[in-house]
C-alpha positions as CSV (number, residue, x, y, z in Angstrom):
1,M,34.7,2.2,-8.1
2,N,35.4,-0.6,-10.5
3,T,37.7,1.4,-13.0
4,N,36.5,-0.9,-15.8
5,Y,33.2,1.1,-15.8
6,E,34.7,4.6,-16.1
7,N,35.0,4.7,-19.9
8,L,31.7,2.9,-20.2
9,L,29.9,5.5,-18.1
10,K,31.5,8.4,-20.0
11,N,30.5,6.8,-23.4
12,R,26.9,6.2,-22.4
13,M,26.0,9.5,-20.9
14,S,26.5,13.2,-21.5
15,S,29.3,15.1,-19.8
16,E,26.6,16.8,-17.7
17,S,25.1,13.5,-16.5
18,Y,28.6,12.1,-15.8
19,E,29.5,15.1,-13.7
20,K,26.2,14.7,-11.7
21,L,27.1,11.1,-11.1
22,T,30.7,11.7,-10.0
23,A,29.7,14.6,-7.8
24,L,28.1,12.1,-5.4
25,Q,31.6,10.6,-4.7
26,N,29.9,7.3,-4.1
27,D,31.6,4.2,-5.5
28,K,28.7,1.9,-4.6
29,V,26.4,4.1,-6.8
30,M,28.9,4.1,-9.6
31,D,29.4,0.4,-9.5
32,F,25.6,-0.3,-9.5
33,I,25.0,1.9,-12.5
34,G,28.1,0.8,-14.3
35,F,27.3,-2.9,-13.8
36,F,23.8,-2.6,-15.3
37,I,24.8,-0.4,-18.2
38,D,27.3,-3.1,-19.1
39,H,24.7,-5.9,-18.5
40,C,21.5,-4.4,-19.9
41,D,23.3,-2.4,-22.7
42,P,21.1,0.8,-23.0
43,K,22.0,3.2,-25.8
44,S,22.3,6.1,-23.3
45,V,21.7,6.9,-19.7
46,Y,20.4,10.2,-18.3
47,I,21.2,11.0,-14.6
48,C,18.5,13.0,-12.9
49,D,19.1,15.4,-10.0
50,D,16.3,17.2,-8.0
51,S,16.0,20.1,-10.4
52,E,12.7,21.0,-12.1
53,K,14.7,21.0,-15.4
54,D,15.5,17.3,-15.0
55,I,12.0,16.4,-14.0
56,Q,10.6,18.2,-17.0
57,Y,13.0,16.3,-19.2
58,V,11.5,13.1,-17.8
59,R,8.0,14.3,-18.6
60,D,9.0,15.3,-22.1
61,Q,10.7,12.0,-22.8
62,A,7.6,10.0,-21.7
63,L,5.5,12.0,-24.3
64,R,8.2,12.0,-27.0
65,L,8.5,8.2,-26.9
66,G,4.7,7.7,-26.8
67,E,4.7,6.1,-23.3
68,E,2.2,8.8,-22.3
69,V,-0.3,11.0,-24.3
70,T,-1.4,14.5,-23.3
71,L,-5.1,14.9,-22.4
72,A,-7.5,17.9,-22.9
73,N,-6.2,19.3,-19.6
74,S,-2.6,20.0,-20.8
75,K,-0.9,19.1,-17.6
76,Q,-2.6,15.7,-17.4
77,T,-1.4,12.6,-19.3
78,I,-2.6,9.1,-19.9
79,H,-0.6,5.8,-20.2
80,W,-1.8,2.4,-21.3
81,D,-0.3,-0.9,-20.2
82,G,-0.6,-3.9,-22.4
83,Y,-3.8,-6.0,-22.3
84,G,-2.0,-8.7,-20.3
85,D,-0.2,-6.4,-18.0
86,Q,-2.9,-4.8,-15.9
87,A,-2.2,-5.9,-12.3
88,R,0.4,-7.2,-9.9
89,D,1.9,-10.5,-11.1
90,K,2.0,-12.4,-7.8
91,Q,3.2,-15.7,-9.4
92,S,6.2,-14.0,-11.0
93,T,7.1,-12.0,-7.9
94,R,9.6,-14.0,-5.9
95,F,12.1,-13.7,-3.1
96,M,15.6,-14.9,-4.0
97,V,16.7,-16.8,-0.9
98,Y,19.9,-18.4,0.2
99,K,19.7,-22.2,0.5
100,E,20.0,-22.2,4.3
101,N,16.8,-20.0,4.6
102,L,14.8,-21.5,1.8
103,E,12.7,-23.9,4.0
104,N,11.6,-21.0,6.3
105,M,10.5,-18.9,3.2
106,K,8.8,-21.7,1.3
107,S,5.3,-20.2,1.9
108,L,6.3,-16.8,0.6
109,N,6.8,-17.6,-3.1
110,S,10.6,-17.9,-3.0
111,I,13.3,-19.2,-5.3
112,E,16.7,-20.5,-4.5
113,Y,19.1,-17.6,-4.8
114,E,21.6,-18.9,-7.3
115,A,18.8,-20.3,-9.6
116,G,16.9,-17.0,-9.4
117,Y,20.0,-14.9,-10.0
118,E,20.9,-17.0,-13.0
119,E,17.4,-16.7,-14.5
120,I,17.0,-13.0,-13.9
121,M,20.4,-12.2,-15.2
122,G,19.7,-14.2,-18.3
123,I,16.4,-12.4,-18.9
124,S,17.9,-9.0,-18.3
125,K,21.1,-9.5,-20.5
126,G,20.9,-6.8,-23.2
127,I,17.3,-6.1,-22.5
128,M,17.8,-2.3,-22.9
129,K,19.7,-2.5,-26.2
130,G,18.9,0.5,-28.4
131,K,16.9,2.3,-25.6
132,D,17.5,5.5,-23.6
133,A,17.5,4.8,-19.9
134,V,17.4,7.0,-16.9
135,V,18.7,6.9,-13.3
136,L,16.8,8.7,-10.5
137,F,17.5,9.2,-6.8
138,F,14.6,9.1,-4.3
139,S,13.9,8.7,-0.6
140,E,11.4,6.5,1.1
141,G,10.1,8.8,3.8
142,P,11.3,12.4,4.3
143,T,14.9,13.1,3.3
144,E,17.5,13.8,5.9
145,S,15.5,12.3,8.7
146,P,15.7,9.3,11.0
147,F,13.2,7.5,8.7
148,T,15.0,8.1,5.4
149,I,15.8,5.1,3.2
150,P,17.7,6.4,0.1
151,C,16.8,4.6,-3.2
152,I,18.1,4.5,-6.8
153,Q,15.9,3.6,-9.7
154,F,17.5,2.6,-13.1
155,T,14.8,2.1,-15.8
156,D,14.2,2.3,-19.5
157,S,10.6,3.4,-19.0
158,W,10.1,7.1,-18.8
159,Y,6.5,6.5,-17.7
160,V,7.9,4.7,-14.7
161,A,10.4,7.5,-14.0
162,H,7.7,10.1,-14.4
163,S,5.4,8.2,-12.0
164,E,8.1,8.0,-9.4
165,T,8.8,11.8,-9.5
166,I,5.1,12.2,-8.5
167,L,5.0,9.4,-5.9
168,Y,8.3,9.9,-4.1
169,R,10.5,12.6,-2.7
170,L,13.5,13.5,-4.8
171,A,16.8,12.7,-3.1
172,Y,19.8,13.5,-5.2
173,N,20.7,16.2,-2.7
174,H,20.3,13.7,0.1
175,F,22.8,11.4,-1.6
176,M,25.2,14.3,-1.9
177,K,25.1,14.8,1.8
178,M,25.5,11.1,2.9
179,K,28.4,10.4,5.2
180,D,31.0,7.9,4.1
181,S,29.6,5.3,6.5
182,E,26.1,5.7,4.9
183,K,27.1,5.5,1.2
184,G,26.5,1.8,0.7
185,D,23.2,1.8,2.5
186,F,20.5,2.3,-0.1
187,F,17.9,0.3,-2.0
188,R,18.6,-0.5,-5.6
189,F,16.0,-1.1,-8.4
190,I,16.7,-2.1,-11.9
191,H,13.7,-2.2,-14.3
192,S,13.1,-2.7,-18.0
193,A,9.9,-2.8,-20.0
194,G,11.7,-5.1,-22.4
195,E,10.8,-5.4,-26.1
196,L,7.9,-3.2,-27.0
197,D,5.2,-3.5,-29.7
198,E,3.7,-0.9,-31.9
199,N,1.6,0.4,-29.0
200,N,4.7,0.8,-26.8
201,N,3.6,-2.2,-24.6
202,T,5.7,-5.0,-23.3
203,V,5.9,-8.0,-25.7
204,N,7.6,-10.8,-23.7
205,L,5.1,-11.1,-20.8
206,D,6.0,-14.8,-20.5
207,K,9.4,-13.6,-19.3
208,R,7.9,-11.1,-16.8
209,R,9.8,-11.4,-13.5
210,I,10.0,-9.4,-10.3
211,Y,12.8,-10.9,-8.2
212,M,13.7,-9.5,-4.8
213,D,17.0,-9.9,-3.1
214,T,16.3,-8.8,0.5
215,Q,19.8,-9.9,1.5
216,N,21.4,-7.3,-0.7
217,N,18.5,-4.8,-1.0
218,I,18.0,-5.0,-4.8
219,V,14.9,-5.7,-6.9
220,Y,15.0,-6.8,-10.5
221,S,11.9,-6.1,-12.5
222,M,11.8,-7.2,-16.1
223,N,9.3,-7.3,-19.0
224,N,6.5,-5.3,-17.5
225,Q,5.0,-1.8,-17.4
226,Y,2.1,-1.9,-15.0
227,A,3.2,0.3,-12.1
228,G,2.5,-2.3,-9.4
229,N,5.1,-4.5,-11.1
230,S,7.5,-1.8,-12.4
231,I,7.7,1.0,-9.9
232,G,10.4,-0.2,-7.5
233,L,9.7,2.2,-4.8
234,K,6.1,1.0,-4.3
235,K,5.5,-2.5,-3.0
236,H,9.0,-3.9,-4.0
237,S,10.7,-1.3,-1.7
238,M,8.1,-2.1,1.0
239,R,9.2,-5.8,1.0
240,L,12.8,-4.7,1.3
241,A,11.9,-2.3,4.1
242,I,9.8,-4.9,6.0
243,N,12.8,-7.2,6.0
244,K,15.2,-4.4,7.0
245,A,12.8,-3.3,9.8
246,G,12.6,-6.8,11.1
247,K,16.4,-6.9,11.5
248,E,16.7,-3.4,13.0
249,G,13.7,-3.3,15.4
250,W,11.3,-0.9,13.7
251,L,8.2,-1.5,11.5
252,C,7.2,-1.0,7.9
253,E,3.4,-1.5,7.6
254,H,0.7,-1.4,4.9
255,M,-1.1,1.5,6.6
256,F,-2.5,4.9,6.1
257,V,-1.6,7.8,8.4
258,M,-4.4,10.3,9.2
259,A,-5.5,12.8,11.8
260,A,-8.9,12.9,13.5
261,L,-9.8,16.5,14.3
262,N,-11.9,17.3,17.5
263,E,-12.7,21.0,17.0
264,E,-14.6,21.3,20.3
265,K,-11.6,20.2,22.3
266,N,-9.1,21.8,19.9
267,R,-7.1,18.6,19.5
268,K,-5.6,16.5,16.7
269,T,-5.1,12.7,17.1
270,Y,-3.1,10.6,14.7
271,F,-4.3,7.2,13.6
272,C,-2.8,4.6,11.4
273,G,-4.8,1.8,9.8
274,A,-4.5,-1.5,7.9
275,Y,-7.3,-2.8,5.7
276,P,-7.1,-5.5,3.0
277,S,-8.1,-4.4,-0.5
278,A,-11.8,-3.3,-0.8
279,C,-12.2,-3.1,3.0
280,G,-12.3,0.7,3.4
281,K,-8.7,1.7,3.7
282,T,-8.7,4.8,1.4
283,S,-12.2,5.9,2.4
284,T,-11.1,5.8,6.1
285,A,-7.9,7.8,5.3
286,M,-10.1,10.3,3.5
287,I,-13.0,10.6,5.9
288,P,-14.7,14.0,5.3
289,G,-13.8,16.5,8.0
290,E,-10.5,14.9,9.0
291,Q,-7.0,15.2,7.5
292,I,-4.8,12.8,5.6
293,V,-1.0,12.3,5.9
294,G,-0.6,9.2,3.7
295,D,-2.9,6.6,2.2
296,D,-0.8,3.4,1.8
297,I,2.6,2.7,3.6
298,A,4.0,3.9,6.9
299,Y,7.3,3.5,8.8
300,F,7.1,3.3,12.6
301,R,10.0,4.1,14.9
302,N,10.4,4.3,18.6
303,M,11.7,7.9,19.2
304,N,12.4,8.8,22.8
305,G,9.7,6.3,23.9
306,E,7.1,7.7,21.4
307,F,5.5,5.6,18.7
308,R,6.1,7.8,15.7
309,A,5.1,7.3,12.0
310,V,5.8,8.8,8.6
311,N,4.1,8.5,5.3
312,V,6.7,6.8,3.1
313,E,5.3,8.3,-0.1
314,F,4.8,11.8,-1.6
315,G,1.9,10.9,-3.9
316,M,-0.8,8.4,-4.3
317,F,-1.3,5.6,-6.9
318,G,-5.0,4.9,-6.4
319,I,-7.6,2.7,-8.0
320,I,-9.8,5.0,-10.0
321,K,-12.8,2.7,-10.4
322,D,-15.9,4.2,-8.6
323,V,-14.1,7.5,-7.7
324,N,-16.9,10.0,-8.2
325,A,-18.2,13.3,-7.0
326,E,-20.5,11.7,-4.4
327,D,-18.3,9.1,-2.8
328,D,-14.8,10.7,-3.2
329,P,-15.4,14.4,-3.7
330,V,-11.8,15.6,-2.8
331,I,-10.1,13.1,-5.1
332,F,-12.6,13.5,-7.9
333,E,-12.3,17.3,-7.8
334,N,-8.5,17.0,-8.1
335,L,-8.8,14.6,-11.0
336,K,-10.8,17.2,-12.9
337,K,-8.2,20.0,-12.4
338,N,-5.5,21.0,-14.9
339,Q,-2.6,19.7,-12.8
340,E,-0.1,17.0,-13.1
341,V,-1.9,13.6,-13.0
342,I,-1.1,10.4,-14.9
343,F,-4.2,8.3,-15.7
344,S,-3.6,4.6,-16.6
345,N,-5.8,2.1,-18.4
346,V,-8.8,4.3,-18.7
347,L,-10.6,5.6,-21.8
348,M,-9.5,8.7,-23.6
349,G,-12.6,10.0,-25.4
350,P,-12.7,11.9,-28.7
351,D,-12.8,15.1,-26.5
352,G,-9.4,14.2,-25.0
353,N,-10.9,13.7,-21.5
354,P,-10.5,10.6,-19.4
355,Y,-13.4,8.3,-18.5
356,W,-13.5,5.4,-16.1
357,L,-15.8,2.9,-14.5
358,G,-18.1,4.3,-11.9
359,M,-17.2,8.0,-12.4
360,G,-20.9,9.0,-12.4
361,E,-20.7,10.6,-15.9
362,E,-21.9,9.4,-19.3
363,A,-18.9,8.0,-21.3
364,P,-18.5,8.3,-25.0
365,K,-19.2,5.3,-27.2
366,E,-15.7,5.2,-28.7
367,G,-12.1,6.2,-28.0
368,R,-8.8,4.7,-27.0
369,N,-8.1,2.6,-23.9
370,H,-5.9,-0.3,-22.7
371,F,-7.4,-2.5,-25.5
372,G,-6.4,0.0,-28.2
373,A,-9.0,1.5,-30.5
374,W,-12.2,1.0,-28.6
375,H,-15.9,1.2,-29.3
376,E,-18.9,0.1,-27.3
377,G,-19.5,-3.6,-27.6
378,V,-16.0,-4.5,-28.9
379,K,-14.8,-8.0,-27.8
380,D,-11.3,-9.3,-27.0
381,A,-9.7,-12.4,-28.4
382,K,-11.5,-14.6,-25.9
383,G,-14.9,-13.2,-26.8
384,N,-15.3,-11.0,-23.7
385,T,-16.8,-7.6,-24.0
386,V,-14.2,-4.9,-23.3
387,G,-15.4,-2.1,-21.0
388,I,-14.5,1.5,-21.2
389,A,-11.7,1.1,-18.7
390,H,-10.0,-1.7,-16.7
391,G,-11.3,-2.5,-13.2
392,N,-7.8,-1.9,-11.9
393,A,-7.2,1.4,-13.7
394,R,-5.3,3.9,-11.7
395,Y,-4.4,7.6,-11.2
396,T,-1.0,8.9,-10.0
397,M,-1.2,12.2,-8.2
398,R,0.6,14.3,-5.6
399,L,-0.9,14.1,-2.2
400,D,-0.3,17.7,-1.4
401,Y,-2.9,18.7,-4.1
402,L,-5.6,17.6,-1.6
403,D,-7.2,20.3,0.5
404,N,-7.6,17.9,3.4
405,I,-3.9,17.1,3.7
406,D,-2.2,17.6,7.1
407,K,0.7,19.7,5.8
408,E,2.5,19.7,9.2
409,G,2.3,15.9,9.5
410,F,3.1,15.3,5.8
411,E,6.4,17.2,6.0
412,A,7.4,16.2,9.6
413,K,11.0,14.7,9.4
414,N,10.5,13.1,12.9
415,G,7.0,11.8,11.9
416,V,3.8,12.2,13.9
417,K,3.0,10.7,17.3
418,V,0.5,7.8,16.7
419,E,-2.1,7.3,19.4
420,G,-4.5,4.9,17.7
421,I,-4.2,1.9,15.3
422,L,-7.2,0.7,13.3
423,Y,-7.5,-2.8,11.8
424,G,-10.5,-3.5,9.6
425,G,-11.6,-6.4,7.4
426,R,-14.7,-7.3,5.4
427,D,-17.0,-9.3,7.6
428,S,-20.8,-9.7,7.2
429,D,-21.7,-11.5,10.5
430,I,-18.9,-11.7,13.1
431,S,-17.0,-8.5,14.2
432,V,-18.7,-5.5,15.7
433,P,-18.2,-2.1,14.0
434,I,-15.7,-0.8,16.5
435,E,-14.0,-2.5,19.4
436,E,-11.0,-1.5,21.6
437,S,-8.4,-4.0,22.4
438,P,-7.4,-4.5,26.1
439,S,-3.7,-4.2,25.2
440,W,-1.2,-3.9,22.4
441,R,-0.5,-7.7,22.4
442,D,-4.2,-8.4,22.3
443,G,-4.5,-6.0,19.5
444,I,-1.9,-7.7,17.3
445,L,-3.1,-11.3,18.1
446,L,-6.9,-10.6,18.1
447,K,-7.4,-7.7,15.8
448,A,-4.4,-7.7,13.3
449,A,-3.5,-11.4,12.9
450,T,-7.1,-12.4,12.5
451,L,-8.0,-10.0,9.7
452,E,-10.0,-11.5,6.9
453,S,-11.6,-10.2,3.7
454,E,-14.9,-11.8,2.8
455,T,-15.6,-12.5,-0.9
456,T,-18.7,-10.8,-2.3
457,S,-21.0,-11.2,-5.3
458,A,-18.5,-9.1,-7.3
459,T,-15.7,-11.6,-6.7
460,I,-15.0,-14.5,-9.0
461,G,-15.8,-17.7,-7.1
462,A,-17.9,-18.5,-4.1
463,E,-19.5,-15.7,-2.2
464,G,-18.9,-15.5,1.6
465,V,-15.4,-17.1,1.6
466,R,-13.1,-15.5,4.1
467,K,-9.6,-14.9,2.9
468,P,-7.0,-14.5,5.7
469,S,-5.0,-11.3,5.6
470,P,-2.9,-10.8,8.7
471,M,-2.1,-7.2,9.3
472,A,-3.5,-6.6,5.7
473,N,0.1,-7.1,4.7
474,L,0.4,-10.8,3.6
475,D,1.4,-10.1,0.0
476,F,4.4,-8.0,1.2
477,V,5.7,-9.8,4.3
478,S,9.3,-10.7,3.4
479,Y,10.2,-13.0,6.2
480,P,8.3,-15.8,8.1
481,L,4.8,-14.7,9.3
482,G,5.2,-15.9,12.9
483,E,8.4,-13.9,13.4
484,Y,6.9,-10.9,11.7
485,T,3.9,-11.1,14.1
486,M,6.1,-11.3,17.2
487,N,8.2,-8.3,15.9
488,N,4.9,-6.3,15.8
489,I,4.2,-7.2,19.4
490,K,7.8,-6.5,20.5
491,F,7.9,-3.1,18.8
492,G,4.6,-1.9,20.3
493,E,5.6,-3.0,23.8
494,S,9.0,-1.3,23.5
495,V,7.5,2.2,23.5
496,K,6.5,4.1,26.6
497,E,3.2,5.4,25.1
498,T,1.7,2.5,23.2
499,P,-1.2,3.4,20.9
500,K,-4.6,2.0,21.6
501,V,-5.6,-0.7,19.1
502,F,-9.1,-0.9,17.6
503,S,-10.8,-3.2,15.2
504,T,-13.4,-1.9,12.7
505,N,-16.0,-3.6,10.5
506,Y,-18.0,-1.5,8.0
507,F,-19.7,-4.5,6.4
508,M,-22.1,-6.0,9.0
509,L,-25.3,-7.2,7.2
510,S,-28.8,-7.4,8.6
511,E,-30.7,-10.6,8.5
512,E,-32.2,-9.4,5.2
513,G,-28.7,-9.0,3.8
514,K,-28.5,-5.2,3.8
515,F,-25.7,-3.0,5.2
516,M,-26.6,-1.8,8.7
517,T,-25.1,1.7,8.4
518,S,-24.2,4.2,5.7
519,K,-20.6,4.6,4.3
520,L,-20.1,7.7,6.4
521,A,-20.7,5.8,9.7
522,K,-17.0,5.2,9.9
523,R,-16.6,8.8,11.0
524,V,-18.7,7.9,14.1
525,W,-16.5,4.9,14.9
526,L,-13.4,7.0,14.4
527,H,-14.5,9.6,16.8
528,W,-15.6,7.2,19.5
529,A,-12.0,5.7,19.2
530,E,-10.6,9.3,19.4
531,G,-12.6,9.9,22.6
532,R,-11.4,6.6,24.2
533,I,-7.8,7.6,23.5
534,H,-8.4,10.7,25.5
535,G,-10.1,9.0,28.5
536,E,-13.7,9.7,27.4
537,Y,-16.6,7.3,27.2
538,E,-17.4,4.3,29.3
539,T,-17.4,0.8,27.8
540,Y,-18.9,-2.6,28.0
541,D,-16.6,-5.6,28.1
542,T,-16.7,-8.5,25.6
543,P,-14.5,-11.6,25.5
544,T,-12.3,-9.9,22.9
545,G,-12.3,-6.2,24.0
546,K,-14.4,-3.1,24.9
547,I,-17.3,-1.7,23.0
548,P,-19.3,1.6,23.1
549,H,-22.4,2.4,25.1
550,Y,-25.5,3.2,23.1
551,K,-26.0,6.7,24.5
552,D,-22.5,7.8,23.3
553,L,-23.0,6.5,19.8
554,A,-26.4,8.1,19.5
555,V,-24.9,11.5,20.3
556,L,-22.0,10.9,17.8
557,F,-24.4,9.9,15.0
558,K,-26.4,13.0,15.6
559,K,-23.3,15.3,15.8
560,Y,-21.4,14.0,12.8
561,L,-24.1,12.6,10.5
562,N,-27.3,14.3,11.7
563,E,-28.8,10.8,11.9
564,D,-30.9,9.0,14.5
565,F,-29.3,5.8,15.6
566,S,-31.8,3.3,17.0
567,E,-31.0,1.1,20.1
568,D,-32.3,-2.0,18.2
569,K,-29.7,-1.4,15.5
570,Y,-27.0,-0.8,18.2
571,T,-27.9,-4.1,19.9
572,Y,-27.7,-6.1,16.7
573,L,-24.5,-4.5,15.6
574,F,-22.7,-4.9,18.9
575,T,-23.9,-8.4,19.9
576,F,-20.9,-10.7,20.5
577,R,-21.3,-13.9,18.4
578,C,-19.4,-16.7,20.3
579,T,-19.4,-19.6,17.8
580,K,-18.5,-17.3,14.9
581,W,-15.5,-15.9,16.9
582,I,-14.4,-19.4,17.8
583,E,-14.5,-20.4,14.1
584,K,-12.6,-17.3,13.2
585,L,-9.8,-18.1,15.6
586,E,-9.6,-21.7,14.5
587,R,-9.2,-20.4,10.9
588,T,-6.4,-18.1,12.0
589,K,-4.6,-20.9,13.8
590,A,-4.8,-23.2,10.8
591,F,-3.5,-20.4,8.5
592,Y,-0.5,-19.7,10.6
593,E,0.3,-23.4,10.9
594,K,0.2,-23.6,7.1
595,M,2.2,-20.4,6.5
596,D,4.9,-20.7,9.2
597,S,5.6,-24.0,11.0
598,N,8.0,-22.0,13.3
599,T,5.4,-19.7,14.6
600,P,6.2,-19.4,18.4
601,K,4.1,-21.7,20.6
602,E,3.1,-18.8,22.7
603,V,1.0,-17.4,19.8
604,F,-1.1,-20.6,19.6
605,D,-1.3,-20.8,23.3
606,Y,-2.8,-17.3,23.4
607,W,-5.4,-18.2,20.7
608,D,-6.3,-21.5,22.5
609,A,-6.8,-19.6,25.8
610,E,-9.0,-17.1,24.0
611,I,-11.1,-19.9,22.5
612,D,-11.5,-21.4,26.0
613,R,-12.6,-18.0,27.3
614,I,-15.2,-17.6,24.6
615,K,-16.5,-21.1,25.1
616,A,-16.9,-20.4,28.8
617,A,-18.8,-17.2,28.0
618,R,-21.0,-19.1,25.6
619,E,-21.8,-21.7,28.3
620,K,-22.7,-18.9,30.8
621,Y,-24.4,-16.3,28.6
622,G,-25.5,-18.2,25.4
623,D,-24.1,-18.0,21.9
624,L,-25.2,-14.4,21.3
625,I,-24.1,-12.0,24.1
626,K,-25.8,-8.6,24.0
627,P,-24.0,-5.4,25.0
628,G,-23.6,-5.1,28.7
629,E,-24.4,-8.7,29.5
630,Y,-20.8,-10.0,29.7
631,K,-18.9,-9.6,32.9
632,V,-15.2,-10.1,33.2
């Protein structure tokens, strides 16, 4: 330890906190905390261990300082971010990159390391002056497991600290047990909400910065409160983990982990899935009748030849808009219970209850929300009518509250064995509802790398524009896209039992512009994939994979949804559209060329060969190939 910090640490924390810190016998931890106490200048620092006493202290501080307010259900609280701090700030989120790597990272919103360091250290100098700060110890993934990544969060926001105690596993005891060789290997997060106004909201949003140093595994987050910007262990940690995984030969992916249950056969099959925003990720993870392990981020490791995964998180930070009793009954029920939940940027009515957009209940005409004092029809400074809640309003809740959680998989220190991977985008007229990839490599290059999210009438700008979203992970990839894609291929091919890869598409429209199936049809597609994993169901070939037979889907629709599924609908949904697919692959090629000029030639050669294959099929069978017509 830098001995210059010893007196500083003693002066800024209680004897109890100092004893908890020194008990770790970790100089790297002491130096990290000492450096930022000296630099950010908080009035005091509280060290949290894993005890309920310390977690309750964090909850109490968030209420005492006005960062949260108690709701009618006494165990629930509400937090409001400032009016200009309601979503992830992509422009101010940058990678600090050494000069020699800057060219390779230019497409990933990077800044030269020395310039970025100078700027963030200038912004953060004295930023905590007069404030009480807190240090917490967490783990990404289960503690004391092959998946564990230890983390430290240093923050002056007790709302952020409280949120993280719900979202992540406490790991002070894990730090206590770390071997000497492990004591420097942890992720570091330093956060400050900065100067606050009378509503306890960040003032200096023009100096909002989230700078990530993947070389040294530290993230600096300054002048923000919205959890997507401030909570280090969420997407900031994910970026560090993706980089670390790329160097060490494992994967960190933007995926749920869930179990499909086949009660007839008495079997449980684990799937992971990646979907861009608004493409069905949470609803797939929460399909009625199945079980959830995690809804957002997964680590994959090759363990004795098996492809195994853990849910990185302990809770869920979910978009609350349109969560209602009909569409999301399990989550909605839990949001109504008197248990620990933090609501953010929704309305607190005069009755002390939370109200949000699309909840299916009549909201009061006045109350308090992210705008401040609110009443129906009130306008903001730009003349826009302010709704009862923000469209990106959230809830923070423990996953193990859910009745449909797979407790065994959720707690498994060695993870769960993954047998299926799902990739799904939003696509009105190209991809079929479910298709199996011929191989892992085909799955990455045809299903994952080609993912797109189509804009809708609810999106600002032109409708029907397809936004590329490789692996549904583009915002978080922290090294060049081509290298990341190849690492996905290499990892899957390194295991003895490679999962089957499937693409899904829930958004195929009829010629009249209506959705072809109900929201719950995804349960049918899931169970067809589950059957294929276990050697059931014959298939038809297409130029990009394998699709179901009509007779099998008809049985599954009747079994799981009690619906009749017509053969005409089947034919329309599962027709292969040659020209549309060629255009999709050309868009993917152009995007990769723009994002990473060093993408290996073999990737483009693969796509060119696939385009040629589809052109040959179009020449032989016509532009629209019905199920069963195509022959390999």
